[in-house]
C-alpha positions as CSV (number, residue, x, y, z in Angstrom):
1,M,-23.0,5.7,-11.9
2,E,-21.6,7.5,-14.9
3,L,-18.7,9.8,-14.6
4,K,-18.5,13.2,-15.8
5,T,-17.1,14.1,-19.2
6,K,-13.3,14.3,-19.6
7,N,-13.2,18.0,-19.5
8,S,-15.1,18.0,-16.1
9,K,-13.3,18.3,-12.6
10,L,-13.5,14.9,-10.5
11,K,-14.3,14.5,-7.0
12,I,-11.9,11.7,-6.1
13,L,-11.8,9.8,-2.7
14,H,-8.5,8.1,-2.0
15,I,-8.5,5.5,0.5
16,S,-5.2,4.2,2.4
17,S,-5.0,1.7,5.2
18,A,-1.4,2.0,5.8
19,R,-0.2,3.1,9.3
20,S,3.6,3.5,8.0
21,W,5.3,5.3,5.2
22,R,6.5,3.0,2.3
23,G,6.6,3.1,-1.5
24,G,2.9,3.1,-2.0
25,E,2.4,5.9,0.4
26,Q,5.1,7.9,-1.4
27,Q,3.3,7.0,-4.6
28,L,0.0,8.4,-3.3
29,A,1.5,11.5,-2.2
30,Y,3.0,12.1,-5.5
31,L,-0.5,11.3,-7.2
32,L,-2.1,13.8,-4.7
33,E,0.2,16.6,-5.7
34,E,-0.1,15.8,-9.6
35,L,-4.1,15.6,-9.4
36,Q,-4.0,18.8,-7.6
37,A,-1.9,20.5,-10.4
38,L,-4.5,19.2,-12.8
39,G,-7.1,20.9,-10.9
40,Q,-8.8,17.7,-9.5
41,E,-10.9,17.7,-6.2
42,Q,-9.4,15.4,-3.7
43,L,-10.2,13.7,-0.4
44,V,-8.0,11.2,1.5
45,L,-9.5,8.7,3.9
46,C,-6.6,7.2,5.8
47,V,-5.9,5.6,9.3
48,R,-6.0,7.8,12.4
49,G,-2.4,8.6,13.4
50,S,-1.0,7.3,10.3
51,A,2.0,8.8,8.3
52,M,-0.5,9.4,5.6
53,E,-2.6,11.7,8.0
54,G,0.6,13.7,8.8
55,F,1.4,14.3,5.3
56,C,-1.9,15.5,4.2
57,R,-2.2,17.7,7.4
58,E,1.4,19.2,6.7
59,K,0.9,19.7,2.9
60,G,-2.9,21.1,3.2
61,F,-4.7,18.1,1.3
62,N,-8.2,17.3,2.5
63,F,-8.5,14.3,4.7
64,M,-10.7,12.3,7.0
65,T,-9.4,9.3,9.2
66,Y,-10.7,6.1,10.7
67,R,-9.7,3.6,13.2
68,K,-8.1,0.5,11.7
69,R,-9.5,-2.2,13.9
70,F,-9.3,-5.2,11.5
71,S,-8.9,-5.7,7.6
72,A,-12.6,-6.5,6.8
73,N,-14.3,-3.9,9.2
74,P,-18.0,-3.0,7.7
75,L,-18.1,0.0,9.8
76,V,-15.3,1.5,7.1
77,G,-17.4,0.4,4.4
78,L,-20.4,2.1,5.8
79,K,-18.5,5.4,6.5
80,I,-17.0,5.2,2.8
81,G,-20.6,5.2,1.6
82,R,-21.7,8.2,3.7
83,I,-18.6,10.0,2.5
84,C,-19.3,9.4,-1.0
85,K,-23.0,10.5,-0.7
86,K,-22.3,13.7,1.5
87,H,-19.3,14.8,-0.8
88,S,-20.8,13.7,-4.3
89,I,-17.8,11.5,-4.8
90,D,-17.2,10.5,-8.6
91,L,-14.8,7.7,-8.0
92,I,-12.9,5.9,-5.3
93,H,-9.3,5.2,-5.8
94,V,-8.0,2.5,-3.4
95,H,-4.1,2.3,-2.7
96,D,-3.7,-1.2,-0.8
97,S,-5.4,-4.3,-0.3
98,H,-7.3,-3.5,2.8
99,A,-8.5,0.0,1.5
100,H,-9.7,-2.2,-1.6
101,T,-11.6,-4.4,0.8
102,Y,-13.1,-1.5,2.6
103,A,-14.5,0.1,-0.6
104,W,-15.8,-3.4,-1.4
105,L,-17.7,-3.6,1.7
106,G,-19.2,-0.2,0.9
107,A,-20.4,-1.4,-2.4
108,L,-22.1,-4.6,-0.8
109,F,-23.8,-2.1,1.4
110,G,-25.2,-0.1,-1.6
111,N,-22.4,2.5,-2.6
112,K,-22.6,2.7,-6.3
113,T,-19.3,5.0,-6.7
114,P,-16.9,3.4,-9.1
115,I,-13.7,1.9,-7.7
116,V,-10.3,2.2,-9.1
117,V,-7.6,0.0,-7.6
118,S,-3.9,0.3,-7.7
119,R,-1.9,-2.9,-7.7
120,R,1.6,-3.2,-6.9
121,V,2.4,-6.6,-6.0
122,D,3.7,-9.5,-8.3
123,F,1.8,-12.5,-7.1
124,P,-1.8,-13.6,-8.2
125,I,-5.0,-12.6,-6.7
126,G,-6.4,-15.2,-4.3
127,K,-8.5,-18.0,-5.6
128,G,-10.7,-17.8,-2.6
129,R,-14.3,-16.8,-2.7
130,F,-13.6,-13.5,-1.0
131,S,-10.6,-12.3,-3.1
132,Q,-12.6,-13.3,-6.3
133,M,-15.7,-11.4,-5.1
134,K,-13.8,-8.4,-4.3
135,Y,-11.8,-8.1,-7.5
136,H,-14.6,-8.8,-9.9
137,H,-17.3,-6.9,-8.4
138,P,-19.0,-4.6,-10.9
139,S,-17.8,-1.6,-8.9
140,V,-14.4,-2.2,-9.8
141,R,-14.1,-0.5,-13.0
142,K,-10.3,0.0,-13.4
143,I,-7.2,-2.0,-12.0
144,L,-4.1,0.3,-12.4
145,C,-1.1,-2.1,-12.5
146,V,2.4,-0.6,-11.8
147,S,4.1,-2.6,-14.6
148,E,3.4,-4.8,-17.3
149,E,4.4,-7.9,-15.2
150,I,2.0,-7.0,-12.3
151,R,-0.8,-7.0,-15.2
152,R,0.3,-10.3,-16.6
153,V,0.3,-11.9,-13.1
154,L,-3.1,-10.4,-12.4
155,L,-4.7,-11.8,-15.5
156,R,-4.0,-15.3,-14.7
157,D,-7.0,-15.1,-12.4
158,Y,-8.9,-12.0,-13.5
159,R,-11.6,-12.1,-15.9
160,F,-11.7,-8.5,-17.4
161,P,-8.4,-7.5,-19.0
162,E,-10.3,-4.6,-20.6
163,R,-10.7,-3.1,-17.1
164,T,-6.7,-3.2,-16.5
165,A,-4.3,-0.8,-17.3
166,V,-0.5,-0.2,-16.8
167,V,0.5,3.1,-15.2
168,Y,4.3,2.9,-14.0
169,S,5.0,4.3,-10.5
170,G,6.6,7.8,-10.8
171,I,9.6,9.4,-9.1
172,D,10.4,13.2,-8.5
173,L,13.1,13.9,-10.7
174,E,13.7,17.2,-9.5
175,K,15.0,16.1,-6.0
176,F,17.8,13.9,-7.3
177,H,21.3,15.5,-8.1
178,F,24.7,14.2,-8.8
179,K,26.5,16.0,-6.0
180,N,28.6,13.6,-3.8
181,T,28.2,15.1,-0.2
182,G,30.4,12.3,1.5
183,I,27.9,12.0,4.1
184,L,28.3,7.9,4.6
185,H,32.1,8.1,4.2
186,R,32.2,10.5,7.0
187,E,29.7,9.2,9.4
188,Y,31.0,5.7,9.0
189,R,34.9,6.7,8.8
190,I,35.2,5.0,5.5
191,P,38.3,5.9,3.4
192,E,37.5,8.1,0.8
193,A,38.7,6.0,-2.1
194,L,36.8,3.0,-0.9
195,P,33.6,2.5,-3.1
196,L,30.3,2.1,-1.5
197,I,27.7,-0.8,-2.8
198,A,24.4,-0.5,-1.1
199,N,20.9,-1.4,-1.2
200,V,18.1,1.1,-0.4
201,A,15.0,-0.6,0.9
202,A,13.2,-1.6,4.1
203,I,14.5,-5.0,5.4
204,A,11.8,-6.9,4.3
205,P,11.0,-10.5,3.3
206,H,10.5,-9.6,-0.5
207,K,13.7,-7.5,-0.8
208,D,15.7,-10.8,-0.1
209,Y,18.6,-9.2,1.8
210,F,19.8,-13.0,2.8
211,T,20.9,-12.8,-1.0
212,F,22.4,-9.5,-0.4
213,V,24.6,-10.9,2.3
214,R,25.5,-14.0,0.5
215,C,26.5,-11.9,-2.4
216,V,28.7,-9.6,-0.2
217,D,30.2,-12.7,1.2
218,I,31.4,-13.8,-2.2
219,L,32.9,-10.5,-3.1
220,V,34.9,-10.2,0.2
221,R,36.1,-13.7,-0.1
222,Q,37.1,-12.8,-3.7
223,G,39.0,-9.7,-2.4
224,V,36.6,-7.0,-3.7
225,Q,37.5,-3.9,-1.8
226,A,34.3,-1.9,-1.0
227,A,32.1,-0.8,1.9
228,F,28.7,-2.4,2.0
229,F,25.5,-0.6,3.1
230,I,21.9,-1.9,4.0
231,I,19.9,1.3,4.1
232,G,16.2,1.0,5.3
233,G,14.3,0.3,8.4
234,D,13.3,-3.0,9.9
235,G,10.3,-4.5,7.7
236,G,10.5,-7.8,9.9
237,D,13.7,-9.5,8.7
238,R,16.5,-7.5,10.4
239,P,17.1,-9.6,13.2
240,A,17.5,-12.8,10.8
241,V,19.5,-10.7,8.3
242,E,21.9,-9.6,11.2
243,R,22.4,-13.5,12.3
244,L,23.4,-14.1,8.8
245,I,26.0,-11.3,8.9
246,R,27.4,-12.7,11.9
247,E,27.5,-16.2,10.8
248,K,29.2,-14.9,7.6
249,G,31.6,-13.1,9.8
250,L,30.7,-9.8,8.0
251,E,30.2,-7.5,10.7
252,G,33.0,-5.1,9.7
253,H,31.9,-5.2,6.1
254,I,28.1,-4.3,6.2
255,H,26.8,-1.4,7.7
256,L,22.9,-1.3,8.5
257,T,22.0,2.4,8.8
258,G,18.3,1.8,9.8
259,H,15.7,4.2,8.1
260,R,17.1,7.4,6.9
261,A,15.4,10.6,5.7
262,D,18.3,11.9,3.7
263,I,18.0,9.5,0.8
264,P,18.4,12.0,-2.0
265,A,21.4,13.3,-0.2
266,I,23.3,10.1,0.3
267,L,22.1,8.1,-3.0
268,P,24.8,10.1,-5.3
269,E,27.4,9.1,-3.1
270,I,26.8,5.3,-3.6
271,D,29.0,3.7,-6.3
272,L,26.6,0.8,-7.0
273,L,23.2,-0.3,-6.3
274,L,22.8,-3.7,-5.4
275,F,19.2,-4.7,-5.4
276,T,18.1,-8.2,-4.5
277,S,14.4,-8.4,-4.4
278,K,12.8,-11.8,-4.8
279,T,9.6,-10.0,-5.7
280,E,8.9,-6.5,-7.0
281,G,5.9,-4.6,-8.4
282,L,8.5,-2.3,-10.1
283,G,11.0,-0.9,-7.5
284,T,11.2,2.8,-7.5
285,T,14.5,2.6,-5.6
286,V,16.0,1.5,-9.0
287,L,14.6,4.4,-10.6
288,D,15.9,6.6,-7.8
289,A,19.4,5.5,-8.6
290,M,19.1,5.7,-12.3
291,A,18.1,9.3,-12.0
292,C,21.2,9.8,-9.9
293,G,23.4,8.4,-12.2
294,V,24.2,5.4,-9.9
295,P,24.9,2.0,-11.8
296,V,22.5,-0.8,-11.0
297,V,22.9,-4.6,-10.6
298,A,19.6,-6.1,-9.9
299,T,17.7,-9.2,-9.8
300,A,15.0,-9.8,-12.7
301,A,12.2,-9.7,-10.2
302,G,8.8,-8.4,-11.1
303,G,8.7,-5.1,-13.2
304,I,12.5,-4.7,-12.7
305,P,13.3,-5.7,-16.2
306,E,10.8,-2.9,-17.4
307,M,13.3,-0.4,-16.2
308,I,16.5,-2.3,-16.5
309,G,17.4,-3.8,-19.8
310,D,20.4,-6.0,-19.1
311,G,23.4,-5.0,-20.5
312,E,21.6,-1.6,-21.6
313,T,20.6,0.3,-18.6
314,G,21.9,-2.0,-16.0
315,L,23.1,-5.6,-15.1
316,L,20.6,-8.3,-14.2
317,A,20.8,-11.8,-12.7
318,P,18.3,-14.5,-11.8
319,V,16.3,-14.1,-8.3
320,G,18.4,-15.6,-5.7
321,D,21.5,-16.0,-7.7
322,A,24.2,-14.4,-5.4
323,E,26.8,-15.9,-7.5
324,K,25.5,-14.2,-10.8
325,L,24.9,-11.0,-8.8
326,A,28.6,-11.1,-7.4
327,R,30.0,-11.7,-11.2
328,Q,27.8,-8.6,-12.3
329,V,29.1,-6.4,-9.6
330,I,32.8,-7.3,-10.3
331,R,32.5,-6.7,-14.1
332,L,30.6,-3.2,-13.3
333,L,33.4,-2.2,-10.7
334,G,36.1,-3.2,-13.1
335,D,34.8,-1.6,-16.4
336,R,34.5,2.3,-16.2
337,A,33.5,2.7,-19.6
338,L,30.6,0.2,-19.3
339,R,29.2,2.0,-16.1
340,A,29.4,5.3,-18.1
341,R,27.5,3.7,-20.8
342,L,24.7,2.1,-18.7
343,T,24.2,5.4,-16.5
344,E,24.0,7.4,-19.6
345,R,21.5,5.3,-21.1
346,A,19.6,4.9,-17.6
347,L,19.2,8.6,-17.4
348,G,17.2,8.6,-20.7
349,R,15.1,5.8,-19.5
350,V,14.2,7.1,-16.3
351,R,12.4,10.1,-17.7
352,D,9.4,7.8,-18.7
353,F,9.0,7.1,-15.1
354,S,8.5,10.7,-13.6
355,K,5.8,11.6,-11.3
356,E,4.1,13.7,-13.9
357,A,3.9,11.0,-16.4
358,M,2.4,8.9,-13.5
359,G,-0.2,11.5,-13.0
360,R,-1.0,11.9,-16.4
361,G,-1.6,8.2,-16.9
362,V,-3.8,7.9,-13.7
363,M,-5.9,10.9,-14.9
364,E,-6.3,9.2,-18.3
365,A,-7.4,5.9,-16.6
366,Y,-10.0,8.0,-14.7
367,T,-11.6,9.7,-17.6
368,S,-11.7,6.3,-19.5
369,L,-14.2,4.9,-17.2
370,S,-17.8,5.2,-18.8
């Protein structure tokens, strides 16, 4: 099946299998907005009752739903084929692994619509027959990696480098401002002069909050005066992280806020982002901090070094190295000129990661298919 010319309007079917709202869903939301602005026709197939359905309903995007019973449901694959035929879909863009599986099943049932895959995870594709067939099926015409590191890892087991491209995740630069609202200081009764050190991410295994807690333990024992925050909902690790906090006696130092919907308002209040992931496709929280003028200390996981040049736009440490992270935090807190230099350069760098740039990159990938 051939795509229309580059000047034609495409009919794009986006498929999402997520029930909740995390980074991948936010990227899909930004992409929907950017492609709409570029005049493209879009339809979203998402899980019934999901956060994505709510978003599409609220924003007026065309959508259809399905029941997500299990990850390789052939009925969803058949439904995709019917949708593509009925709506004359030009290409399918899948935004997570299960969505990829559904589109692949549709191809096995005879759907010839080209498939574009977004890949955000920095671990290799499976070596098993199922994964290899899914990624190497001829209907998969392009894999969009959110960082060069993701593409490098993918190509360990993927035979078609010409079918890959890097399109960085994007953020909305307009929603972040530098006004310090003092919300967290007031809400948690923290003295105004006390700096805030925080990580903003779901409490999930790959975010490695255990290293965050160990780093805080080192900082507290070394006399660093600060309030520490874990800002994010439970991604499965919260009970274990809370146990470690109690074991270290840090209950009075680390505040767990749970999920918050006011991140753009509270992020400028943070004095330092301490981002401790052990795997990370890119890490848009880092971009958010850069856009707000918040200095960053992070692990060199996944695509993070593509945003943060160590000593240029932030400070880095090896994955899991709580001691090096603590030294970098102390260095940054104690050097006002360094903070100013890093944040100024970060503000210039973050413009390469706008949602507008992401939308243009995806559109270029679409129109490169032949």
